[in-house]
N, CA, C and O atoms as a GROMACS GRO file, in nm:
protein
  464
    1LEU      N    1   0.102  -0.134  -0.004
    1LEU     CA    2  -0.015   0.027  -0.022
    1LEU      C    3   0.081   0.140   0.030
    1LEU      O    4   0.181   0.146   0.102
    2LYS      N    5   0.014   0.215  -0.029
    2LYS     CA    6   0.133   0.340  -0.107
    2LYS      C    7   0.007   0.474  -0.023
    2LYS      O    8  -0.105   0.487  -0.072
    3PRO      N    9   0.035   0.533   0.063
    3PRO     CA   10  -0.038   0.661   0.070
    3PRO      C   11  -0.040   0.759  -0.026
    3PRO      O   12   0.062   0.801  -0.081
    4VAL      N   13  -0.156   0.798  -0.048
    4VAL     CA   14  -0.152   0.930  -0.119
    4VAL      C   15  -0.188   1.076  -0.062
    4VAL      O   16  -0.125   1.078   0.044
    5VAL      N   17  -0.223   1.140  -0.068
    5VAL     CA   18  -0.218   1.262   0.000
    5VAL      C   19  -0.242   1.389   0.003
    5VAL      O   20  -0.190   1.423  -0.103
    6GLU      N   21  -0.291   1.497   0.056
    6GLU     CA   22  -0.317   1.610  -0.020
    6GLU      C   23  -0.222   1.644  -0.135
    6GLU      O   24  -0.101   1.623  -0.130
    7GLY      N   25  -0.290   1.702  -0.248
    7GLY     CA   26  -0.186   1.762  -0.268
    7GLY      C   27  -0.108   1.674  -0.399
    7GLY      O   28  -0.062   1.717  -0.505
    8ASP      N   29  -0.112   1.554  -0.353
    8ASP     CA   30  -0.068   1.445  -0.507
    8ASP      C   31  -0.111   1.447  -0.579
    8ASP      O   32  -0.222   1.500  -0.570
    9TYR      N   33  -0.082   1.412  -0.669
    9TYR     CA   34  -0.122   1.366  -0.810
    9TYR      C   35  -0.075   1.222  -0.816
    9TYR      O   36   0.026   1.179  -0.761
   10VAL      N   37  -0.165   1.150  -0.893
   10VAL     CA   38  -0.267   1.013  -0.949
   10VAL      C   39  -0.292   1.057  -1.103
   10VAL      O   40  -0.366   1.144  -1.150
   11SER      N   41  -0.180   0.938  -1.183
   11SER     CA   42  -0.169   0.894  -1.258
   11SER      C   43  -0.223   1.044  -1.419
   11SER      O   44  -0.304   1.070  -1.508
   12GLU      N   45  -0.075   1.098  -1.331
   12GLU     CA   46  -0.001   1.204  -1.423
   12GLU      C   47   0.048   1.159  -1.540
   12GLU      O   48   0.012   1.229  -1.635
   13MET      N   49   0.130   1.050  -1.575
   13MET     CA   50   0.221   0.921  -1.623
   13MET      C   51   0.092   1.012  -1.776
   13MET      O   52   0.127   1.097  -1.858
   14THR      N   53   0.006   0.974  -1.767
   14THR     CA   54  -0.049   0.999  -1.876
   14THR      C   55  -0.070   1.079  -1.937
   14THR      O   56  -0.127   1.036  -2.037
   15LEU      N   57  -0.057   1.204  -1.941
   15LEU     CA   58  -0.072   1.345  -1.991
   15LEU      C   59   0.078   1.385  -2.032
   15LEU      O   60   0.111   1.503  -2.048
   16TRP      N   61   0.181   1.256  -2.049
   16TRP     CA   62   0.360   1.339  -2.043
   16TRP      C   63   0.416   1.183  -2.121
   16TRP      O   64   0.524   1.201  -2.177
   17VAL      N   65   0.365   1.044  -2.132
   17VAL     CA   66   0.424   0.938  -2.189
   17VAL      C   67   0.313   0.850  -2.205
   17VAL      O   68   0.199   0.854  -2.160
   18ALA      N   69   0.376   0.764  -2.284
   18ALA     CA   70   0.284   0.618  -2.302
   18ALA      C   71   0.300   0.523  -2.153
   18ALA      O   72   0.408   0.483  -2.108
   19TRP      N   73   0.208   0.508  -2.113
   19TRP     CA   74   0.147   0.447  -2.019
   19TRP      C   75   0.000   0.372  -1.955
   19TRP      O   76  -0.120   0.398  -1.948
   20ARG      N   77   0.082   0.276  -1.920
   20ARG     CA   78  -0.018   0.161  -1.835
   20ARG      C   79  -0.062   0.151  -1.734
   20ARG      O   80   0.038   0.146  -1.663
   21HIS      N   81  -0.176   0.141  -1.647
   21HIS     CA   82  -0.204   0.216  -1.520
   21HIS      C   83  -0.168   0.096  -1.447
   21HIS      O   84  -0.183   0.000  -1.523
   22LYS      N   85  -0.125   0.056  -1.325
   22LYS     CA   86  -0.091  -0.028  -1.201
   22LYS      C   87  -0.162   0.007  -1.106
   22LYS      O   88  -0.189   0.099  -1.030
   23GLY      N   89  -0.191  -0.115  -1.140
   23GLY     CA   90  -0.267  -0.193  -0.932
   23GLY      C   91  -0.450  -0.074  -0.929
   23GLY      O   92  -0.504  -0.025  -1.027
   24LEU      N   93  -0.478  -0.069  -0.841
   24LEU     CA   94  -0.605  -0.023  -0.785
   24LEU      C   95  -0.588   0.089  -0.694
   24LEU      O   96  -0.483   0.087  -0.631
   25LEU      N   97  -0.686   0.209  -0.668
   25LEU     CA   98  -0.696   0.373  -0.640
   25LEU      C   99  -0.808   0.332  -0.518
   25LEU      O  100  -0.918   0.334  -0.572
   26SER      N  101  -0.818   0.308  -0.421
   26SER     CA  102  -0.916   0.346  -0.334
   26SER      C  103  -0.864   0.442  -0.192
   26SER      O  104  -0.754   0.460  -0.139
   27ALA      N  105  -1.013   0.494  -0.163
   27ALA     CA  106  -1.057   0.607  -0.052
   27ALA      C  107  -1.070   0.547   0.071
   27ALA      O  108  -1.150   0.461   0.109
   28ALA      N  109  -0.967   0.614   0.138
   28ALA     CA  110  -0.998   0.530   0.261
   28ALA      C  111  -1.067   0.608   0.378
   28ALA      O  112  -1.070   0.578   0.497
   29SER      N  113  -1.137   0.746   0.292
   29SER     CA  114  -1.218   0.834   0.370
   29SER      C  115  -1.305   0.891   0.251
   29SER      O  116  -1.335   0.843   0.142
   30ALA      N  117  -1.336   1.020   0.316
   30ALA     CA  118  -1.392   1.104   0.142
   30ALA      C  119  -1.289   1.184   0.101
   30ALA      O  120  -1.186   1.200   0.166
   31CYS      N  121  -1.314   1.240  -0.014
   31CYS     CA  122  -1.195   1.302  -0.118
   31CYS      C  123  -1.247   1.388  -0.224
   31CYS      O  124  -1.362   1.362  -0.260
   32SER      N  125  -1.192   1.479  -0.278
   32SER     CA  126  -1.241   1.516  -0.445
   32SER      C  127  -1.086   1.439  -0.530
   32SER      O  128  -0.975   1.400  -0.492
   33VAL      N  129  -1.175   1.449  -0.685
   33VAL     CA  130  -1.129   1.404  -0.754
   33VAL      C  131  -1.099   1.483  -0.885
   33VAL      O  132  -1.211   1.528  -0.906
   34VAL      N  133  -1.041   1.517  -0.959
   34VAL     CA  134  -1.052   1.605  -1.027
   34VAL      C  135  -1.027   1.538  -1.152
   34VAL      O  136  -0.943   1.454  -1.118
   35LYS      N  137  -1.054   1.516  -1.323
   35LYS     CA  138  -0.991   1.379  -1.408
   35LYS      C  139  -0.930   1.524  -1.521
   35LYS      O  140  -0.989   1.627  -1.555
   36VAL      N  141  -0.859   1.499  -1.538
   36VAL     CA  142  -0.808   1.523  -1.644
   36VAL      C  143  -0.852   1.574  -1.805
   36VAL      O  144  -0.848   1.698  -1.803
   37ASP      N  145  -0.871   1.549  -1.874
   37ASP     CA  146  -0.914   1.503  -1.980
   37ASP      C  147  -0.831   1.529  -2.093
   37ASP      O  148  -0.841   1.636  -2.152
   38ALA      N  149  -0.725   1.416  -2.142
   38ALA     CA  150  -0.601   1.410  -2.213
   38ALA      C  151  -0.624   1.463  -2.355
   38ALA      O  152  -0.546   1.547  -2.401
   39GLU      N  153  -0.723   1.420  -2.422
   39GLU     CA  154  -0.743   1.475  -2.565
   39GLU      C  155  -0.753   1.663  -2.524
   39GLU      O  156  -0.686   1.751  -2.577
   40GLY      N  157  -0.865   1.682  -2.409
   40GLY     CA  158  -0.913   1.826  -2.424
   40GLY      C  159  -0.748   1.924  -2.386
   40GLY      O  160  -0.719   2.031  -2.440
   41PHE      N  161  -0.649   1.837  -2.265
   41PHE     CA  162  -0.518   1.865  -2.215
   41PHE      C  163  -0.392   1.877  -2.373
   41PHE      O  164  -0.280   1.930  -2.381
   42ARG      N  165  -0.478   1.802  -2.478
   42ARG     CA  166  -0.343   1.865  -2.569
   42ARG      C  167  -0.432   1.936  -2.735
   42ARG      O  168  -0.403   2.006  -2.831
   43LYS      N  169  -0.502   1.890  -2.702
   43LYS     CA  170  -0.570   2.089  -2.731
   43LYS      C  171  -0.546   2.218  -2.693
   43LYS      O  172  -0.531   2.334  -2.732
   44PHE      N  173  -0.549   2.150  -2.607
   44PHE     CA  174  -0.503   2.384  -2.535
   44PHE      C  175  -0.316   2.360  -2.563
   44PHE      O  176  -0.250   2.449  -2.617
   45SER      N  177  -0.266   2.255  -2.526
   45SER     CA  178  -0.112   2.248  -2.550
   45SER      C  179  -0.058   2.333  -2.702
   45SER      O  180   0.034   2.410  -2.728
   46LYS      N  181  -0.200   2.256  -2.803
   46LYS     CA  182  -0.121   2.347  -2.933
   46LYS      C  183  -0.177   2.462  -2.942
   46LYS      O  184  -0.146   2.556  -3.016
   47LYS      N  185  -0.284   2.452  -2.844
   47LYS     CA  186  -0.333   2.648  -2.918
   47LYS      C  187  -0.237   2.757  -2.846
   47LYS      O  188  -0.206   2.875  -2.860
   48TYR      N  189  -0.217   2.680  -2.786
   48TYR     CA  190  -0.102   2.820  -2.706
   48TYR      C  191   0.002   2.796  -2.696
   48TYR      O  192   0.054   2.702  -2.636
   49SER      N  193   0.054   2.891  -2.761
   49SER     CA  194   0.232   2.808  -2.735
   49SER      C  195   0.360   2.827  -2.643
   49SER      O  196   0.469   2.776  -2.667
   50SER      N  197   0.321   2.932  -2.499
   50SER     CA  198   0.366   2.901  -2.398
   50SER      C  199   0.353   2.724  -2.302
   50SER      O  200   0.414   2.636  -2.239
   51ALA      N  201   0.224   2.770  -2.356
   51ALA     CA  202   0.166   2.579  -2.265
   51ALA      C  203   0.244   2.519  -2.360
   51ALA      O  204   0.319   2.457  -2.285
   52LEU      N  205   0.288   2.488  -2.489
   52LEU     CA  206   0.311   2.393  -2.579
   52LEU      C  207   0.440   2.388  -2.549
   52LEU      O  208   0.475   2.270  -2.550
   53LYS      N  209   0.545   2.474  -2.517
   53LYS     CA  210   0.646   2.533  -2.533
   53LYS      C  211   0.745   2.458  -2.337
   53LYS      O  212   0.858   2.417  -2.307
   54PHE      N  213   0.595   2.482  -2.251
   54PHE     CA  214   0.649   2.362  -2.109
   54PHE      C  215   0.573   2.323  -2.143
   54PHE      O  216   0.575   2.404  -2.235
   55GLY      N  217   0.483   2.262  -2.166
   55GLY     CA  218   0.447   2.084  -2.128
   55GLY      C  219   0.572   2.050  -2.226
   55GLY      O  220   0.652   2.015  -2.140
   56ARG      N  221   0.664   2.032  -2.385
   56ARG     CA  222   0.734   1.979  -2.427
   56ARG      C  223   0.892   1.935  -2.320
   56ARG      O  224   0.956   1.830  -2.310
   57SER      N  225   0.912   2.105  -2.238
   57SER     CA  226   1.019   2.047  -2.156
   57SER      C  227   1.010   1.979  -2.063
   57SER      O  228   1.096   1.895  -2.036
   58TYR      N  229   0.879   2.006  -1.971
   58TYR     CA  230   0.770   1.928  -1.890
   58TYR      C  231   0.809   1.791  -1.873
   58TYR      O  232   0.856   1.738  -1.773
   59SER      N  233   0.777   1.734  -2.004
   59SER     CA  234   0.747   1.610  -1.986
   59SER      C  235   0.902   1.497  -2.077
   59SER      O  236   0.933   1.380  -2.103
   60LYS      N  237   0.942   1.616  -2.090
   60LYS     CA  238   1.063   1.600  -2.158
   60LYS      C  239   1.158   1.543  -2.022
   60LYS      O  240   1.207   1.430  -2.023
   61GLU      N  241   1.176   1.640  -1.901
   61GLU     CA  242   1.256   1.621  -1.782
   61GLU      C  243   1.127   1.493  -1.736
   61GLU      O  244   1.170   1.389  -1.687
   62TYR      N  245   0.986   1.509  -1.753
   62TYR     CA  246   0.883   1.376  -1.656
   62TYR      C  247   1.006   1.265  -1.675
   62TYR      O  248   1.082   1.221  -1.589
   63ALA      N  249   0.994   1.228  -1.864
   63ALA     CA  250   0.984   1.089  -1.868
   63ALA      C  251   1.165   1.053  -1.858
   63ALA      O  252   1.188   0.937  -1.892
   64ALA      N  253   1.280   1.124  -1.821
   64ALA     CA  254   1.391   1.158  -1.819
   64ALA      C  255   1.424   1.084  -1.679
   64ALA      O  256   1.507   0.995  -1.659
   65LYS      N  257   1.322   1.152  -1.574
   65LYS     CA  258   1.321   1.138  -1.394
   65LYS      C  259   1.295   1.022  -1.392
   65LYS      O  260   1.377   0.953  -1.332
   66ALA      N  261   1.151   0.938  -1.467
   66ALA     CA  262   1.123   0.809  -1.455
   66ALA      C  263   1.204   0.718  -1.518
   66ALA      O  264   1.227   0.618  -1.451
   67LYS      N  265   1.272   0.723  -1.663
   67LYS     CA  266   1.350   0.646  -1.690
   67LYS      C  267   1.431   0.611  -1.666
   67LYS      O  268   1.472   0.499  -1.697
   68ASP      N  269   1.531   0.757  -1.545
   68ASP     CA  270   1.654   0.747  -1.430
   68ASP      C  271   1.657   0.637  -1.292
   68ASP      O  272   1.750   0.575  -1.240
   69LEU      N  273   1.508   0.644  -1.260
   69LEU     CA  274   1.468   0.563  -1.164
   69LEU      C  275   1.458   0.409  -1.235
   69LEU      O  276   1.558   0.346  -1.204
   70THR      N  277   1.391   0.352  -1.297
   70THR     CA  278   1.340   0.228  -1.337
   70THR      C  279   1.537   0.238  -1.392
   70THR      O  280   1.448   0.190  -1.463
   71ALA      N  281   1.614   0.243  -1.411
   71ALA     CA  282   1.715   0.212  -1.490
   71ALA      C  283   1.756   0.221  -1.353
   71ALA      O  284   1.846   0.137  -1.363
   72ARG      N  285   1.763   0.262  -1.212
   72ARG     CA  286   1.826   0.192  -1.096
   72ARG      C  287   1.735   0.105  -1.011
   72ARG      O  288   1.751   0.084  -0.891
   73GLY      N  289   1.651   0.062  -1.078
   73GLY     CA  290   1.557  -0.016  -1.020
   73GLY      C  291   1.483  -0.033  -0.932
   73GLY      O  292   1.473  -0.129  -0.856
   74LEU      N  293   1.411   0.084  -0.940
   74LEU     CA  294   1.280   0.108  -0.904
   74LEU      C  295   1.156   0.136  -0.997
   74LEU      O  296   1.133   0.193  -1.104
   75GLU      N  297   1.063   0.039  -0.864
   75GLU     CA  298   0.934   0.054  -0.929
   75GLU      C  299   0.882   0.180  -1.014
   75GLU      O  300   0.926   0.279  -0.955
   76ILE      N  301   0.798   0.226  -1.146
   76ILE     CA  302   0.753   0.336  -1.078
   76ILE      C  303   0.576   0.314  -1.093
   76ILE      O  304   0.532   0.215  -1.152
   77ASP      N  305   0.508   0.394  -1.047
   77ASP     CA  306   0.355   0.355  -1.029
   77ASP      C  307   0.268   0.453  -1.092
   77ASP      O  308   0.304   0.484  -1.205
   78ASP      N  309   0.179   0.503  -1.055
   78ASP     CA  310   0.082   0.550  -1.122
   78ASP      C  311   0.115   0.711  -0.983
   78ASP      O  312   0.080   0.827  -1.004
   79THR      N  313   0.153   0.684  -0.915
   79THR     CA  314   0.183   0.766  -0.787
   79THR      C  315   0.344   0.876  -0.823
   79THR      O  316   0.419   0.948  -0.757
   80PHE      N  317   0.334   0.843  -0.932
   80PHE     CA  318   0.497   0.899  -0.965
   80PHE      C  319   0.492   1.028  -0.994
   80PHE      O  320   0.419   1.086  -1.075
   81GLN      N  321   0.579   1.072  -0.918
   81GLN     CA  322   0.579   1.250  -0.924
   81GLN      C  323   0.700   1.344  -0.971
   81GLN      O  324   0.715   1.451  -0.913
   82ALA      N  325   0.772   1.315  -1.055
   82ALA     CA  326   0.874   1.360  -1.152
   82ALA      C  327   0.970   1.499  -0.993
   82ALA      O  328   1.076   1.489  -0.930
   83PHE      N  329   0.861   1.606  -0.994
   83PHE     CA  330   0.847   1.695  -0.903
   83PHE      C  331   0.784   1.717  -0.780
   83PHE      O  332   0.663   1.706  -0.759
   84VAL      N  333   0.899   1.760  -0.672
   84VAL     CA  334   0.790   1.756  -0.552
   84VAL      C  335   0.703   1.889  -0.510
   84VAL      O  336   0.599   1.923  -0.454
   85SER      N  337   0.814   1.937  -0.572
   85SER     CA  338   0.789   2.079  -0.586
   85SER      C  339   0.804   2.194  -0.685
   85SER      O  340   0.846   2.183  -0.800
   86ASP      N  341   0.756   2.329  -0.612
   86ASP     CA  342   0.829   2.426  -0.722
   86ASP      C  343   0.986   2.436  -0.746
   86ASP      O  344   1.054   2.446  -0.849
   87GLU      N  345   1.009   2.431  -0.644
   87GLU     CA  346   1.162   2.483  -0.638
   87GLU      C  347   1.230   2.358  -0.760
   87GLU      O  348   1.264   2.393  -0.873
   88ASP      N  349   1.239   2.237  -0.721
   88ASP     CA  350   1.280   2.060  -0.767
   88ASP      C  351   1.221   2.086  -0.940
   88ASP      O  352   1.261   1.999  -1.017
   89MET      N  353   1.134   2.192  -1.000
   89MET     CA  354   1.070   2.165  -1.091
   89MET      C  355   1.161   2.325  -1.163
   89MET      O  356   1.224   2.326  -1.268
   90SER      N  357   1.148   2.404  -1.103
   90SER     CA  358   1.240   2.557  -1.107
   90SER      C  359   1.354   2.543  -1.147
   90SER      O  360   1.403   2.597  -1.246
   91SER      N  361   1.412   2.458  -1.062
   91SER     CA  362   1.616   2.412  -1.080
   91SER      C  363   1.634   2.319  -1.227
   91SER      O  364   1.736   2.286  -1.288
   92VAL      N  365   1.462   2.291  -1.258
   92VAL     CA  366   1.531   2.185  -1.429
   92VAL      C  367   1.442   2.283  -1.497
   92VAL      O  368   1.512   2.328  -1.587
   93LEU      N  369   1.331   2.337  -1.502
   93LEU     CA  370   1.228   2.474  -1.563
   93LEU      C  371   1.252   2.514  -1.647
   93LEU      O  372   1.277   2.498  -1.766
   94GLY      N  373   1.239   2.626  -1.509
   94GLY     CA  374   1.310   2.797  -1.471
   94GLY      C  375   1.125   2.824  -1.516
   94GLY      O  376   1.061   2.832  -1.621
   95LEU      N  377   1.091   2.830  -1.343
   95LEU     CA  378   1.007   2.857  -1.272
   95LEU      C  379   0.926   2.985  -1.362
   95LEU      O  380   0.807   3.009  -1.344
   96GLU      N  381   1.008   3.058  -1.459
   96GLU     CA  382   0.939   3.198  -1.487
   96GLU      C  383   0.883   3.144  -1.585
   96GLU      O  384   0.782   3.206  -1.618
   97GLU      N  385   0.911   3.029  -1.664
   97GLU     CA  386   0.797   3.000  -1.761
   97GLU      C  387   0.618   3.000  -1.713
   97GLU      O  388   0.522   3.074  -1.733
   98LEU      N  389   0.641   2.888  -1.650
   98LEU     CA  390   0.473   2.870  -1.485
   98LEU      C  391   0.452   2.967  -1.426
   98LEU      O  392   0.360   2.951  -1.345
   99THR      N  393   0.504   3.087  -1.425
   99THR     CA  394   0.429   3.181  -1.372
   99THR      C  395   0.417   3.316  -1.415
   99THR      O  396   0.368   3.408  -1.351
  100SER      N  397   0.482   3.321  -1.571
  100SER     CA  398   0.476   3.417  -1.627
  100SER      C  399   0.317   3.517  -1.696
  100SER      O  400   0.228   3.436  -1.721
  101THR      N  401   0.286   3.620  -1.717
  101THR     CA  402   0.145   3.640  -1.715
  101THR      C  403   0.028   3.590  -1.820
  101THR      O  404  -0.090   3.564  -1.797
  102ARG      N  405   0.107   3.586  -1.950
  102ARG     CA  406   0.059   3.523  -2.017
  102ARG      C  407   0.027   3.347  -1.998
  102ARG      O  408  -0.074   3.286  -2.035
  103PHE      N  409   0.093   3.316  -1.959
  103PHE     CA  410   0.055   3.181  -1.942
  103PHE      C  411  -0.014   3.147  -1.906
  103PHE      O  412  -0.096   3.074  -1.961
  104ARG      N  413  -0.012   3.210  -1.724
  104ARG     CA  414  -0.160   3.249  -1.676
  104ARG      C  415  -0.277   3.268  -1.666
  104ARG      O  416  -0.362   3.229  -1.587
  105SER      N  417  -0.279   3.370  -1.807
  105SER     CA  418  -0.364   3.389  -1.815
  105SER      C  419  -0.422   3.316  -1.967
  105SER      O  420  -0.529   3.356  -2.014
  106GLU      N  421  -0.362   3.238  -2.018
  106GLU     CA  422  -0.390   3.142  -2.124
  106GLU      C  423  -0.396   3.004  -2.058
  106GLU      O  424  -0.371   2.918  -2.142
  107ALA      N  425  -0.424   2.944  -1.919
  107ALA     CA  426  -0.370   2.853  -1.896
  107ALA      C  427  -0.540   2.873  -1.814
  107ALA      O  428  -0.621   2.782  -1.803
  108LYS      N  429  -0.559   3.023  -1.763
  108LYS     CA  430  -0.687   2.998  -1.711
  108LYS      C  431  -0.888   3.074  -1.805
  108LYS      O  432  -1.008   3.060  -1.781
  109ALA      N  433  -0.836   3.118  -1.866
  109ALA     CA  434  -0.932   3.166  -1.978
  109ALA      C  435  -0.892   2.987  -2.107
  109ALA      O  436  -0.916   2.984  -2.228
  110THR      N  437  -0.840   2.888  -2.038
  110THR     CA  438  -0.867   2.756  -2.229
  110THR      C  439  -0.934   2.623  -2.035
  110THR      O  440  -1.006   2.524  -2.031
  111TRP      N  441  -0.877   2.680  -1.947
  111TRP     CA  442  -0.883   2.572  -1.816
  111TRP      C  443  -0.996   2.453  -1.814
  111TRP      O  444  -0.964   2.350  -1.754
  112LYS      N  445  -1.156   2.461  -1.887
  112LYS     CA  446  -1.218   2.478  -1.881
  112LYS      C  447  -1.237   2.337  -1.970
  112LYS      O  448  -1.315   2.245  -1.946
  113ILE      N  449  -1.168   2.346  -2.049
  113ILE     CA  450  -1.141   2.305  -2.244
  113ILE      C  451  -1.155   2.159  -2.129
  113ILE      O  452  -1.252   2.087  -2.108
  114PHE      N  453  -0.991   2.155  -2.060
  114PHE     CA  454  -0.966   1.975  -2.043
  114PHE      C  455  -0.964   1.959  -1.886
  114PHE      O  456  -0.886   1.888  -1.823
  115VAL      N  457  -1.044   2.023  -1.846
  115VAL     CA  458  -1.117   1.938  -1.685
  115VAL      C  459  -1.247   1.905  -1.696
  115VAL      O  460  -1.333   1.974  -1.751
  116THR      N  461  -1.265   1.782  -1.635
  116THR     CA  462  -1.435   1.785  -1.634
  116THR      C  463  -1.528   1.715  -1.487
  116THR      O  464  -1.651   1.716  -1.485
   0.00000   0.00000   0.00000
């Protein structure tokens, strides 16, 4: 068993790389779930250049971290998180991409496209 706590992502891998789900997820108490529509997410990313640029960089680094762990013999599952903090992400990607006014406004304007 692997606990999932508030703020964790589950199955993020499906947005960035080819992935087959592993295991069964169940809740021990009441919780909220946000489902991201992968096709809507792709449409959003293609429509906005800043989102596409960030997505490409993020997916490249996400896959590299997963590959590194599996190369070291560790098993990756649906609870895998490549970046555990903003600081961790910014050290690889540069957080200024995430916090730019243009990126935030584009993301806010189209969020409903891919969250169901």
